[in-house]
Backbone as ProteinMPNN parsed JSONL, in Angstrom:
{"seq_chain_A": "MLNQLPDLSPRQPFTFTATLPLVVTYLALAALAIFPNTFTLKLSLLPVIIWQAWRCAIGLDLAERLAQLLGIQSSQVLNFWNYLFVVRSPLLCQDRFS", "coords_chain_A": {"N_chain_A": [[22.224, -9.248, -16.242], [22.585, -6.458, -15.786], [20.675, -5.397, -17.486], [18.296, -5.752, -16.189], [18.098, -3.936, -14.165], [16.438, -1.116, -12.667], [15.379, 1.981, -14.262], [17.262, 4.925, -13.83], [16.795, 7.539, -14.43], [14.582, 9.237, -13.529], [15.396, 10.104, -11.036], [16.314, 12.519, -8.519], [19.125, 14.739, -8.113], [21.483, 14.103, -5.494], [21.379, 16.171, -2.902], [21.871, 18.508, -0.197], [19.573, 19.975, 0.365], [17.626, 18.319, -0.656], [17.619, 16.243, 1.127], [16.886, 17.505, 3.405], [14.214, 17.469, 4.685], [14.261, 14.899, 5.871], [16.449, 15.122, 7.606], [15.567, 17.158, 9.34], [13.278, 16.019, 10.57], [14.516, 13.88, 11.818], [16.175, 15.208, 13.627], [14.184, 16.403, 15.152], [13.065, 14.149, 16.326], [15.269, 13.362, 17.825], [15.403, 15.512, 19.602], [13.0, 15.146, 20.939], [13.6, 12.878, 22.343], [14.91, 13.729, 24.544], [13.048, 14.954, 26.181], [10.687, 14.107, 28.759], [7.938, 11.708, 28.795], [7.159, 11.547, 26.047], [6.738, 9.432, 24.425], [4.553, 8.494, 22.85], [4.325, 10.52, 20.966], [6.819, 10.334, 19.711], [6.547, 7.782, 18.665], [4.483, 8.234, 16.885], [5.777, 9.83, 15.024], [7.527, 8.086, 13.84], [6.621, 6.542, 11.461], [6.65, 8.632, 9.575], [9.35, 9.352, 9.456], [10.469, 6.964, 8.569], [9.236, 6.794, 6.047], [10.308, 9.08, 4.802], [13.03, 8.447, 4.812], [13.0, 6.228, 3.134], [12.12, 7.476, 0.789], [14.292, 9.171, 0.274], [16.293, 7.269, -0.136], [15.394, 5.899, -2.397], [14.628, 7.859, -4.246], [16.724, 9.663, -4.705], [19.699, 10.436, -6.482], [22.559, 9.162, -5.787], [24.906, 8.51, -7.099], [25.254, 10.458, -9.05], [25.885, 12.797, -7.603], [28.216, 11.905, -6.363], [29.836, 11.51, -8.58], [30.132, 14.145, -9.416], [31.576, 15.174, -7.236], [33.935, 13.678, -7.411], [34.875, 14.409, -9.868], [34.251, 13.074, -12.226], [33.102, 12.548, -15.52], [30.79, 11.086, -16.404], [28.109, 9.589, -14.654], [27.465, 6.986, -14.935], [29.323, 5.031, -14.426], [29.378, 4.887, -11.711], [26.891, 4.016, -10.865], [26.294, 1.788, -9.355], [26.499, 2.556, -6.727], [24.061, 3.65, -5.97], [22.397, 1.388, -5.742], [23.834, -0.034, -3.867], [23.638, 1.615, -1.633], [20.882, 1.467, -1.02], [20.547, -1.264, -0.524], [22.519, -1.893, 1.361], [22.13, -0.26, 3.638], [19.761, -1.147, 5.172], [20.803, -3.638, 5.877], [22.97, -3.007, 7.499], [21.661, -1.908, 9.703], [20.276, -4.145, 10.549], [22.369, -5.866, 11.295], [23.408, -4.512, 13.492], [21.371, -4.599, 15.383], [20.887, -7.235, 15.803]], "CA_chain_A": [[21.949, -8.666, -14.935], [22.465, -5.013, -15.865], [19.459, -5.038, -18.209], [17.162, -5.887, -15.295], [18.096, -2.857, -13.183], [15.474, -0.071, -13.031], [15.877, 3.217, -14.852], [17.614, 5.915, -12.806], [16.627, 8.895, -14.954], [13.699, 10.146, -12.781], [15.934, 10.457, -9.715], [16.863, 13.844, -8.291], [20.503, 14.698, -7.604], [21.624, 14.04, -4.04], [21.816, 17.453, -2.342], [21.461, 18.689, 1.193], [18.188, 20.438, 0.416], [16.744, 17.181, -0.931], [17.569, 15.423, 2.332], [16.55, 18.365, 4.537], [13.08, 16.988, 5.495], [14.691, 13.756, 6.679], [17.334, 15.612, 8.668], [14.777, 17.925, 10.301], [12.464, 15.115, 11.384], [15.431, 13.111, 12.659], [16.566, 16.086, 14.74], [13.009, 16.549, 16.019], [12.981, 12.916, 17.104], [16.352, 13.41, 18.808], [15.014, 16.473, 20.636], [11.933, 14.537, 21.739], [14.186, 11.858, 23.2], [15.374, 14.391, 25.762], [11.901, 15.301, 27.021], [9.945, 12.948, 29.291], [6.546, 11.46, 28.41], [6.937, 11.841, 24.628], [6.822, 8.168, 23.693], [3.508, 8.401, 21.822], [4.671, 11.464, 19.906], [7.923, 9.728, 18.964], [5.99, 6.65, 17.933], [3.704, 8.756, 15.761], [6.712, 10.36, 14.03], [8.308, 7.005, 13.247], [6.284, 6.274, 10.055], [7.071, 9.76, 8.745], [10.792, 9.255, 9.28], [10.736, 5.799, 7.71], [8.823, 7.153, 4.694], [11.269, 10.024, 4.245], [14.281, 7.725, 4.564], [12.773, 5.423, 1.93], [12.064, 8.391, -0.353], [15.661, 9.608, -0.005], [17.072, 6.145, -0.652], [14.908, 5.507, -3.71], [14.426, 8.979, -5.158], [17.892, 10.513, -4.898], [20.779, 9.826, -7.261], [23.819, 9.303, -5.066], [26.011, 8.381, -8.052], [25.437, 11.745, -9.737], [26.61, 13.69, -6.681], [29.552, 11.356, -6.171], [30.586, 11.788, -9.809], [30.49, 15.568, -9.372], [32.629, 15.375, -6.242], [35.175, 13.042, -7.87], [35.271, 14.992, -11.14], [34.03, 12.116, -13.297], [32.144, 13.102, -16.47], [29.544, 10.333, -16.451], [27.815, 8.871, -13.416], [27.118, 5.599, -15.261], [30.321, 4.164, -13.807], [29.121, 4.835, -10.262], [25.484, 3.706, -10.595], [26.151, 0.733, -8.343], [26.39, 3.185, -5.404], [22.633, 3.799, -5.667], [21.883, 0.101, -5.292], [24.569, -0.388, -2.66], [23.078, 2.402, -0.533], [19.559, 0.952, -0.678], [20.656, -2.629, -0.007], [23.439, -1.974, 2.486], [21.635, 0.445, 4.82], [18.98, -2.024, 6.06], [21.634, -4.718, 6.394], [23.752, -2.469, 8.612], [20.762, -1.802, 10.854], [19.959, -5.502, 11.005], [23.533, -6.411, 11.984], [23.608, -3.845, 14.776], [20.328, -4.925, 16.323], [20.741, -8.694, 15.946]], "C_chain_A": [[21.748, -7.157, -15.038], [21.212, -4.573, -16.611], [18.231, -5.08, -17.304], [17.079, -4.761, -14.261], [17.12, -1.762, -13.608], [16.151, 1.179, -13.582], [16.119, 4.258, -13.76], [17.357, 7.348, -13.251], [15.652, 9.763, -14.142], [14.235, 10.552, -11.407], [16.455, 11.88, -9.681], [18.319, 13.717, -7.87], [20.515, 14.738, -6.079], [22.204, 15.361, -3.552], [21.344, 17.542, -0.893], [20.003, 19.121, 1.285], [17.207, 19.306, 0.11], [16.603, 16.285, 0.296], [17.154, 16.223, 3.567], [15.311, 17.903, 5.324], [13.441, 15.789, 6.379], [15.543, 14.205, 7.856], [16.533, 16.348, 9.742], [13.923, 17.007, 11.178], [13.324, 14.234, 12.282], [15.881, 13.942, 13.862], [15.395, 16.333, 15.689], [12.84, 15.312, 16.892], [14.081, 12.872, 18.173], [16.021, 14.393, 19.94], [13.913, 15.902, 21.528], [12.46, 13.45, 22.665], [14.649, 12.447, 24.527], [14.217, 14.624, 26.731], [11.19, 14.051, 27.523], [8.52, 12.885, 28.731], [6.243, 11.835, 26.959], [6.959, 10.568, 23.782], [5.782, 8.087, 22.577], [3.779, 9.357, 20.667], [5.822, 10.924, 19.055], [7.439, 8.561, 18.12], [5.158, 7.112, 16.74], [4.6, 9.354, 14.678], [7.492, 9.269, 13.303], [7.906, 6.677, 11.807], [6.697, 7.388, 9.109], [8.561, 9.674, 8.454], [11.145, 8.08, 8.382], [10.356, 6.108, 6.268], [9.826, 8.092, 4.05], [12.61, 9.365, 3.972], [14.15, 6.862, 3.307], [12.759, 6.302, 0.686], [13.457, 8.898, -0.725], [16.483, 8.48, -0.622], [16.67, 5.785, -2.075], [14.912, 6.667, -4.7], [15.628, 9.855, -5.427], [19.014, 9.743, -5.593], [22.117, 10.108, -6.578], [25.014, 9.265, -6.012], [26.287, 9.694, -8.772], [26.245, 12.711, -8.871], [28.04, 13.203, -6.47], [30.428, 11.598, -7.393], [31.003, 13.256, -9.865], [31.63, 15.816, -8.397], [33.968, 14.799, -6.694], [35.676, 13.593, -9.202], [35.146, 14.033, -12.311], [32.923, 12.655, -14.198], [30.79, 12.408, -16.416], [29.342, 9.583, -15.135], [27.453, 7.409, -13.671], [28.084, 4.621, -14.603], [30.006, 3.929, -12.334], [27.674, 4.493, -9.919], [25.295, 2.637, -9.533], [26.055, 1.316, -6.937], [24.937, 3.391, -5.008], [22.072, 2.502, -5.115], [22.573, -0.345, -4.002], [24.004, 0.348, -1.447], [21.74, 1.829, -0.08], [19.656, -0.421, -0.031], [21.473, -2.669, 1.276], [22.877, -1.34, 3.754], [20.765, -0.434, 5.713], [19.811, -3.168, 6.632], [22.5, -4.253, 7.557], [22.891, -2.363, 9.862], [20.452, -3.181, 11.422], [21.129, -6.104, 11.759], [23.718, -5.783, 13.359], [22.584, -4.266, 15.821], [20.13, -6.43, 16.5], [21.556, -9.209, 17.107]], "O_chain_A": [[20.82, -6.626, -14.428], [20.731, -3.463, -16.382], [17.21, -4.482, -17.643], [16.077, -4.653, -13.554], [16.986, -1.502, -14.804], [17.347, 1.393, -13.386], [15.284, 4.448, -12.875], [17.672, 8.284, -12.515], [15.883, 10.97, -14.068], [13.561, 11.29, -10.687], [16.971, 12.39, -10.675], [18.711, 12.687, -7.322], [19.642, 15.347, -5.461], [23.385, 15.639, -3.762], [20.522, 16.746, -0.439], [19.279, 18.685, 2.18], [16.069, 19.339, 0.577], [15.571, 15.639, 0.478], [17.081, 15.668, 4.663], [15.353, 17.94, 6.553], [12.97, 15.689, 7.511], [15.374, 13.718, 8.974], [16.796, 16.176, 10.932], [13.852, 17.198, 12.392], [12.908, 13.879, 13.385], [15.957, 13.434, 14.98], [15.593, 16.458, 16.897], [12.508, 15.424, 18.072], [13.852, 12.401, 19.288], [16.327, 14.127, 21.102], [13.898, 16.149, 22.734], [11.825, 13.136, 23.672], [14.765, 11.731, 25.522], [14.38, 14.509, 27.945], [11.096, 13.054, 26.808], [7.978, 13.884, 28.259], [5.178, 12.384, 26.675], [7.171, 10.623, 22.571], [6.102, 7.654, 21.469], [3.49, 9.036, 19.514], [5.803, 11.04, 17.83], [7.88, 8.382, 16.985], [5.135, 6.451, 15.703], [4.206, 9.379, 13.512], [8.062, 9.527, 12.243], [8.8, 6.541, 10.972], [7.058, 7.123, 7.962], [8.986, 9.9, 7.321], [12.024, 8.191, 7.529], [11.081, 5.725, 5.351], [10.164, 7.927, 2.878], [13.265, 9.7, 2.985], [15.085, 6.778, 2.51], [13.314, 5.932, -0.348], [13.769, 9.04, -1.907], [17.281, 8.716, -1.53], [17.522, 5.403, -2.878], [15.179, 6.461, -5.884], [15.565, 10.72, -6.3], [19.243, 8.563, -5.326], [22.721, 11.162, -6.775], [26.027, 9.916, -5.755], [27.439, 10.005, -9.071], [27.173, 13.362, -9.352], [28.969, 14.009, -6.406], [31.623, 11.861, -7.261], [32.106, 13.572, -10.312], [32.549, 16.58, -8.694], [35.02, 15.365, -6.397], [36.789, 13.273, -9.621], [35.871, 14.171, -13.296], [31.917, 13.164, -13.704], [29.754, 13.071, -16.385], [30.282, 9.016, -14.578], [27.165, 6.67, -12.73], [27.699, 3.504, -14.26], [30.339, 2.88, -11.784], [27.269, 4.67, -8.77], [24.252, 2.585, -8.881], [25.572, 0.636, -6.031], [24.608, 3.314, -3.824], [21.346, 2.515, -4.121], [21.946, -0.97, -3.146], [23.9, -0.224, -0.362], [21.49, 1.717, 1.12], [18.922, -0.712, 0.913], [21.137, -3.42, 2.192], [23.13, -1.844, 4.848], [21.001, -0.473, 6.92], [19.555, -3.621, 7.747], [22.74, -5.012, 8.496], [23.343, -2.692, 10.959], [20.375, -3.356, 12.638], [20.924, -6.785, 12.764], [24.144, -6.461, 14.295], [22.888, -4.288, 17.014], [19.275, -6.846, 17.282], [21.555, -10.41, 17.377]]}, "name": "protein", "num_of_chains": 1, "seq": "MLNQLPDLSPRQPFTFTATLPLVVTYLALAALAIFPNTFTLKLSLLPVIIWQAWRCAIGLDLAERLAQLLGIQSSQVLNFWNYLFVVRSPLLCQDRFS"}
């Protein structure tokens, strides 16, 4: 099973600046929710937000940052957090909206 997992070496470390585009567009969408008659603008921003969320989930190494925070030398022990984040996030959304 572990031999079939993809290589994690091209991933960037999980930092705030790496997630900043996602956070900014999410806050823009939240601000647009306050204003009336912005449904089409919010709908047009939705693919951008979904793309950025996918890029953060796939392209960022959550295990590396977690290993730094916990003081662990190697992030190999925590690699399952990368897969757990990608798999668990859509399942949480599905459970809330079902």
